[in-house]
C-alpha positions, 0 to 999 in steps of 0.5 A: 223426910222433906228437903230444903229447895230455898235457892232452887229458884235463884238458881233457875233464874241465873241459867235462863236468865242469860239464854232470855236476855240473847234470845231478847237481844236476837229479836231487836237486832232482827227487828233492826234488820227488817227495818233497816232493809225496808227502809234502804229499799225505800230510800233506793225507790226514791232515789231512783225517781231522780234518776227517772228525771233525767238528773245527774249523777252529782244530784242522785247522790247528793238527794240519796246521803240527804234522804238516808237516815240510819246512821252515818250517812258517809258508809252508805255506798251510792252505785248509778248505772249507766251513768249521766253521759250514757244516759238517754231517753228511754234508757233504764237507769239502776240505783244500787244502794249498800250500807253497813249493818252490825249486829249487836246479838254476841254469838250471832256476831261472831258467826255472821261478819260484821259489819255485813252489808244491806244492799238494795237495787231499784229500776225506772225507765228514763224519761 
């Protein structure tokens, strides 16, 4: 007795396609997250160099806003410790950058707070 199997591949595709698309979007989100973190870490290192050259806080903040090109630069948060009035030659200055990251993966964005913040910091000695 021969069975009719004409719709089997279409049903299998309909069942697996959402899972494959969810996996693909998750891989893209993970890649975006890794890229954004690496880019923000590099921006932090470049920004803290100005603090090492004894620039004032406003010059450091302006440089960070100009350097970071992850999207809307107005969402970037810059924290500098200690501030320029308390910084002297030989002290250490730390710059922290925070930027919001929004996930595109549907179920993962419901589990994690969206947007969550990517935060990097770097420290250098003031010359």
